[in-house]
VOGU-3710 file (C-alpha; in Angstrom, 3 decimals, decimal comma):
1> mrtavlaasl> 10,226/2,729/8,055  9,716/0,113/5,557  10,281/1,715/2,158  7,604/1,636/-0,954  9,957/0,921/-3,952  9,780/-2,655/-4,671  12,964/-2,635/-6,580  14,847/-1,639/-4,580  13,265/-4,658/-2,520  14,107/-7,168/-5,142
11> avaltagpla> 18,020/-5,809/-5,439  18,912/-7,280/-1,980  19,869/-9,828/0,477  16,946/-11,371/1,750  18,387/-11,626/5,363  15,026/-12,859/7,497  16,014/-16,376/9,537  14,144/-19,007/11,258  11,594/-17,923/13,530  11,432/-20,522/16,878
21> apvpaapppa> 7,379/-20,795/17,307  6,170/-23,637/15,892  4,149/-23,148/12,031  0,993/-25,907/12,241  0,506/-27,359/8,543  -1,553/-26,269/5,978  -2,951/-27,744/2,438  -0,877/-27,417/-0,773  -1,421/-24,001/-2,146  -4,691/-23,709/-4,986
31> aartttgpda> -4,290/-22,843/-7,643  -6,023/-21,919/-11,160  -4,333/-20,976/-15,034  -7,921/-19,692/-16,793  -5,915/-18,591/-19,629  -2,540/-19,076/-21,999  -0,261/-15,759/-20,345  1,472/-16,192/-17,458  3,167/-19,064/-15,627  1,274/-20,924/-13,611
41> ealtaalagi> 4,041/-24,007/-12,738  6,400/-20,294/-11,673  2,916/-19,268/-9,997  2,311/-21,999/-8,063  6,241/-23,114/-6,830  6,142/-19,347/-5,906  3,554/-20,475/-2,744  5,033/-23,669/-2,238  5,790/-24,366/1,555  3,450/-21,567/2,477
51> pdadttaalv> 2,765/-21,049/5,929  6,973/-21,000/6,947  8,472/-18,549/9,299  8,242/-15,654/7,433  4,455/-15,700/5,667  0,929/-17,903/6,939  -1,023/-16,947/4,471  -0,615/-15,780/0,434  -3,657/-14,481/-2,126  -2,618/-13,893/-5,477
61> rvggtdgswr> -4,372/-12,214/-9,207  -2,602/-12,019/-11,974  -3,971/-10,598/-14,859  -4,396/-8,693/-17,256  -4,452/-9,521/-21,955  -1,799/-12,554/-21,460  -3,996/-14,196/-19,361  -4,182/-14,769/-15,841  -3,679/-16,590/-13,151  -5,606/-16,976/-10,193
71> gsagvhdles> -3,952/-19,097/-6,618  -3,695/-18,603/-2,542  -2,092/-20,857/0,080  -1,175/-21,555/3,865  -3,012/-20,698/6,946  -7,067/-18,619/7,987  -5,386/-18,436/11,541  -1,743/-20,554/12,674  -4,673/-21,828/16,382  -6,836/-23,901/14,258
81> greadpdarf> -4,774/-24,268/10,546  -7,107/-24,330/8,258  -6,841/-23,671/5,041  -6,576/-19,254/4,018  -9,752/-17,543/2,755  -8,627/-16,323/-1,113  -11,428/-13,905/-1,327  -10,671/-12,325/2,615  -10,094/-9,098/3,785  -6,629/-7,419/4,313
91> ragsttkvvt> -5,057/-3,890/5,261  -3,827/-3,160/2,210  -1,436/-0,705/3,684  0,216/2,235/1,541  -1,894/0,722/-1,761  -4,103/3,553/-0,517  -2,415/6,632/-1,770  -3,464/5,377/-4,827  -6,778/6,326/-4,215  -5,590/9,782/-2,515
101> aavvlqlaae> -4,334/10,451/-5,575  -6,979/9,550/-7,115  -9,650/12,015/-5,525  -6,985/15,417/-5,684  -6,423/14,723/-9,484  -11,037/14,380/-9,563  -10,984/17,628/-7,627  -7,823/18,848/-10,324  -9,969/18,081/-13,592  -13,536/20,087/-11,392
111> grvdlnrpvq> -10,471/23,290/-11,138  -11,454/22,270/-7,470  -7,641/21,992/-7,132  -4,454/23,994/-9,004  -1,984/21,719/-8,595  0,665/23,856/-9,074  -0,682/25,748/-6,832  0,502/26,340/-2,852  -1,349/24,135/-0,195  -0,671/26,394/2,299
121> hylptlltsr> -3,897/28,269/-0,122  -5,976/25,827/0,832  -4,799/25,056/4,451  -2,935/28,461/5,152  -2,594/27,974/9,072  -1,273/24,299/8,306  2,650/24,790/7,590  4,474/27,003/9,436  6,653/30,130/8,406  9,679/28,278/8,026
131> fepitvrqll> 8,196/25,952/5,201  8,606/28,098/1,638  5,255/27,190/-0,740  5,121/23,346/-1,354  2,637/22,744/-4,482  -0,367/20,401/-4,347  1,809/18,136/-7,338  4,905/18,294/-4,656  3,019/16,840/-2,080  2,148/14,260/-4,974
141> nhtsgiqpge> 4,840/13,563/-5,621  6,929/13,322/-2,773  8,876/16,102/-3,418  7,350/18,490/-0,324  10,801/18,372/1,538  7,648/17,625/4,912  9,413/15,025/7,077  8,176/12,037/8,930  5,158/12,544/12,001  6,199/10,962/14,986
151> gfadpyahrf> 4,313/8,082/15,599  3,784/6,282/18,878  7,151/4,384/20,693  6,368/1,310/21,602  3,712/0,896/17,981  2,194/-2,533/19,205  1,900/-1,442/23,195  -0,866/0,896/22,160  -1,978/-0,512/18,642  -5,587/0,201/19,854
161> dtlpprqvva> -5,178/3,925/20,920  -5,615/6,811/18,660  -3,061/8,912/17,243  -5,021/11,486/14,828  -3,732/13,258/11,369  -3,608/16,054/12,544  -1,320/15,423/15,406  0,809/13,751/12,567  1,276/16,143/10,824  1,590/19,164/13,837
171> savakgpefr> 5,222/16,815/14,873  6,202/16,673/11,194  5,230/20,091/11,370  7,779/21,164/14,386  10,536/19,817/12,528  11,108/22,193/9,784  11,582/21,360/6,020  13,720/18,175/4,762  14,817/20,189/2,355  13,767/23,095/-0,305
181> pgerqhylni> 10,424/22,129/-2,745  11,149/20,011/-5,555  14,957/19,342/-4,619  14,209/15,730/-4,572  12,296/13,245/-3,012  11,715/11,103/-0,579  8,529/9,283/-0,487  6,951/9,367/2,822  3,549/8,674/4,848  3,101/12,624/5,128
191> nytvlgllie> 2,699/13,702/2,325  0,146/11,925/1,444  -1,468/12,603/5,556  -1,468/16,794/4,079  -3,814/16,129/0,528  -6,378/13,733/3,268  -6,272/17,408/5,118  -6,145/19,118/1,327  -9,313/16,689/0,180  -11,919/17,465/3,334
201> kvtgqsyase> -10,903/20,776/2,999  -11,716/21,158/-0,484  -14,712/19,125/-0,254  -16,592/20,304/2,735  -16,965/16,441/3,128  -14,502/13,492/5,265  -11,700/12,210/3,310  -13,668/8,024/4,057  -16,896/9,704/2,473  -15,141/11,039/-0,797
211> atrrvlrpag> -12,303/8,535/-1,076  -15,816/6,143/-1,028  -18,074/8,357/-3,472  -15,178/8,933/-5,299  -13,085/5,958/-6,737  -14,363/2,633/-4,091  -17,856/3,048/-5,815  -17,237/3,562/-9,478  -14,138/1,192/-9,572  -17,013/-1,613/-7,928
221> mrdtyfpgtd> -14,487/-2,293/-5,096  -17,563/-3,340/-3,261  -15,386/-5,275/-0,339  -13,114/-1,795/0,418  -13,976/-0,319/2,978  -11,796/2,813/5,736  -12,054/1,566/8,838  -11,126/4,656/10,633  -10,338/4,355/14,786  -12,021/1,022/14,756
231> prilgphnrg> -9,732/-2,571/15,176  -11,086/-4,480/13,857  -11,452/-6,282/10,317  -15,081/-6,361/9,181  -16,139/-9,749/7,588  -13,904/-12,785/5,673  -9,675/-12,068/6,740  -6,933/-14,269/7,198  -4,900/-13,884/11,165  -2,359/-11,582/11,203
241> yqameqpdgt> 1,149/-11,818/12,822  4,255/-10,302/13,604  7,251/-12,025/15,047  8,471/-10,509/18,240  11,514/-10,752/20,798  10,383/-11,955/23,622  12,519/-11,089/26,877  14,398/-14,133/27,010  15,825/-14,159/23,376  13,524/-16,158/22,090
251> trlvdvtewn> 10,663/-14,903/18,601  7,621/-15,671/18,438  4,662/-15,051/16,701  2,000/-12,348/18,105  -1,422/-11,984/16,456  -1,804/-8,089/15,113  -4,864/-8,718/13,649  -6,332/-6,105/15,808  -4,307/-2,423/15,484  -6,290/1,035/15,141
261> qadrwaagdm> -4,290/2,559/11,892  -6,031/5,681/12,185  -2,943/7,555/11,658  -1,981/6,253/8,590  -5,184/8,438/6,835  -5,041/8,775/3,862  -1,551/6,962/3,711  -2,178/3,638/4,828  -5,155/3,048/6,158  -7,635/0,927/3,438
271> isttadlerl> -9,353/-2,626/3,852  -9,479/-4,440/0,889  -9,392/-7,829/-1,080  -7,184/-8,326/-4,198  -10,541/-8,767/-6,777  -11,220/-5,027/-5,459  -7,373/-3,618/-5,951  -7,561/-5,644/-9,442  -10,571/-3,814/-10,766  -8,812/-0,706/-9,139
281> ldrlfrgriv> -6,230/-1,194/-11,563  -8,991/-2,167/-14,482  -10,677/1,146/-14,247  -8,133/3,479/-13,382  -5,945/2,846/-16,329  -8,686/2,830/-18,304  -9,093/6,533/-17,644  -12,545/5,696/-15,954  -11,826/6,964/-12,349  -9,523/9,720/-13,301
291> prpqlremft> -10,061/11,933/-16,688  -6,766/10,967/-19,528  -5,351/14,782/-18,753  -4,519/13,962/-15,235  -4,423/10,431/-15,426  -1,015/11,816/-16,450  0,448/12,936/-14,126  0,140/8,971/-12,391  2,457/8,024/-14,810  5,154/11,203/-14,517
301> vprvegavms> 7,724/11,103/-12,503  9,793/14,186/-11,346  12,655/15,060/-12,938  15,094/14,549/-9,981  17,549/12,828/-9,335  17,121/9,116/-8,367  13,114/10,623/-8,577  11,242/6,485/-9,075  7,604/7,968/-7,574  4,396/9,387/-9,235
311> aglqrfpyeg> 1,390/10,859/-8,207  -0,076/7,948/-6,075  2,435/5,361/-8,684  6,020/4,240/-8,742  7,779/3,384/-12,316  9,178/-0,496/-11,938  10,688/-1,178/-15,323  11,323/-5,206/-15,256  13,015/-7,753/-17,780  11,669/-5,228/-20,349
321> rvywiksgar> 8,475/-3,870/-19,243  7,371/-1,056/-17,477  5,718/-1,392/-14,315  3,830/1,170/-12,457  3,232/-0,187/-8,975  2,667/0,664/-4,964  3,449/-1,113/-2,311  2,294/-1,057/1,335  2,466/-3,251/4,549  0,622/-2,943/7,853
331> ygystaiaat> 1,952/-4,763/10,478  0,699/-8,020/9,890  -0,061/-7,736/6,138  1,702/-6,849/3,211  0,333/-5,641/-0,306  1,545/-5,070/-3,812  -0,394/-3,689/-7,132  1,531/-3,183/-10,228  0,236/-3,276/-13,985  1,915/-1,928/-17,472
341> rdlsrtlvys> 0,499/0,815/-18,792  -1,758/-1,165/-21,410  -2,954/-3,221/-18,925  -1,625/-6,532/-20,815  -0,013/-7,859/-17,470  -1,311/-7,057/-14,059  -0,558/-8,556/-10,293  -1,961/-7,545/-7,044  -1,389/-9,668/-4,441  -1,386/-9,841/-0,257
351> vndtnakdes> 1,017/-11,852/2,105  0,260/-12,538/5,785  4,221/-10,875/6,256  4,788/-11,866/9,568  7,714/-9,300/9,847  5,836/-6,891/7,557  7,787/-3,480/8,354  11,029/-4,948/8,401  13,213/-2,906/5,599  14,064/-6,220/3,624
361> mnpaaerivr> 11,259/-6,991/1,253  9,125/-10,290/2,149  10,099/-13,795/0,466  7,150/-15,259/-0,421  6,357/-11,638/-2,034  9,475/-11,474/-3,723  9,333/-15,141/-5,232  5,806/-14,444/-6,927  7,052/-10,923/-8,362  9,090/-12,763/-9,944
371> aaln> 6,806/-15,104/-10,987  4,124/-13,135/-11,870  6,657/-9,973/-13,915  8,550/-12,341/-16,224
//
């Protein structure tokens, strides 16, 4: 499973090799610097050469009080080779966790959830007696000790099948705990799948309806939604591709745009746009989504050796600044959001990554991060 630790990804050497599949030529990157601040030249250079073997399209928004920059490159699809839609929707992956954390923290502000209370209090039949009490906060910051749930052995072959979240949780529970709650931090989707069940139990409403009402609408995220079991991306979108090895040993790009992601649910099933994710960062960090006392949880890393994750975000020191980030990846799409606490610099990107579930960072994404955060 790909980790969400961007700092570690930047530190490792990238090993993605060339693919055998031909990639059509595309128009040059479209870019416009609207104010001073971000390095437009470096950002434009970061998008040069797309599409290539690793990336078929890239959408970038840099903002904040320092200034803003917008850019896009690549193709809408490999067949037509037409220019990528800069306003396209895409699978936002684990940036969904930011929304889920915000809903839980709102419920905490309302007194309906106690972050120090065991999740077993709210979902008494979910975990077995093998598990010690796990607080809601430990789920939020990935120190619960719950192991990952099982997925399909061949995800592509089952891309149109539904794996219900409760089945994923049941398979995780059957494994027993990985470590005692609070002992260490292990970033896993399962923590936020359980939080999705918690939200539904406490509110009596579906996760999608609560997340939409409490976060998406107040943030002005008009092009963001939760597809559930629908494998399509509704509305304008650029096609996603995955490099797959063929029986003869060659590699070709396979269209993976349509995919039922229901098993990722509250941990990674959101479809969004770069503009909407930028709005989320702005409203959230200004305290307009989560009340400020509870918002502190999103900027607090647990005192556990090696911990970097907070409630929904990750602390990422880079070039003398501290950014709070969240990355996400689904087949065909890699996404990240980042912002300083004072919103002096923000970054949102989505790249159509031909190996999005690889452990190493997409080369175009690495170039974008280095250019945007310098």
